N, C-alpha and C positions, 0 to 999 in steps of 0.2 A: 273137624276143621271146616269153616265156612269159606274162608278166603282161599283163592287159588294161588295167591302170591305167598312167597316164603315169609315167615315171621322174622322180623329183624331183632326182636327182643322178647324175652319172657320176664315180665316185671311183676313179681309177687303173685304169680298165677294168671296175670293178664297177658295175653299174647298180642303183640303189636305188629301189624303188617302195614307196610308202605304200599298203598294202592296206586300211587302215582308212577307213571313211566316218565321220570324226570318231573319237573315242575310244570303244571298246567298254566298256560298263559292265554286266558280268554281274550276276546277282542277289546278288552279295556286294559289300562296300564296297571296290571296286577300280576302277581305270582301266587299260585294256589297249590297246596300240597294236601293230600287226603290220606288218612290212616284209618284202618279198621282195628278195633280193639275187641278181642274175644275172650270170654271166660266161660267155661262150661258150654252150655247150649245157647248162650246169649252173646250179643254183640252190639257195638255202638260205633258210629263214625265220628272222627275228629277231623275237622277241616280248618286249614290255616291259610290266611291271606296276608301277603305283603303288598300293600298298595302305595308304599312310600316311594319317593323318587331316588332313595339311596340304594345303590346296587349292592346286594348281598349275594354270596355264593349259594348255590342250591344246597350244598352240604351244611352250611351254617344255618340256613333257614330250617332244614330238616332237623338238625341238632336241637335248635331252640324249640321246635314243635314237639319233639319227643320229651324234652324236659317239661314242657307244659302239660303233656298227657300225664306224665308221672305225678306232677303236682295235683292235677285234677283227680286222678285215681286215689291219691292219698287223702284228699280233703273232701270228696263228695261221694255220694252214693250214685253210681252210674246206672242209668235206666236202660233196659233192653230196647234196641231199635231206636235209640235216641241219636240225634245229630248235634254235636257240640261244635260251635264255630268260634274262631278266634281271629283277631287282627293284630298284626305286628305294630306295636307302638315304640316309643323311644327306648323303653327298658325291657322289652320282651313282648310276648303275646298276651293279649287281654281278651277275655270272653266277650262275645257280642251276640245279640239275638236277632235272628232273621235278616242277616245282611243281604244286600242286593246281589253281591257277587256270587253268593251260594246259588241263587236262582239260575245263574248262567251255566252251572255245571251239575246241578242236583239230579237231573235226569239220568246221569251216568252212574249214580250211586243209589240204588234202590235195594231195600232189604227183600229177600225172597220169602 
């Protein structure tokens, strides 16, 4: 086990841990939640951002995030020590590459 946080779910052998202590709210108008997915000796980060002005509950955002993780695990080969980032759009989370918001918190999530 790499994460010191308890796993919230075992999905097809992928262990999903919520690394957030609540939802991170950096100094911009966003909400960010980060998960660690581990399988065997490998792991990857999944980070989700809600930058919309529509208020959603933390539980709702986390539920949508876990659903997105599962869809990604089912449809992609996940790479060790990769960081997968998503933004909440009208119909759920969509993958994005190198978003500015990740740079605000990335220092807190380093692979050992």
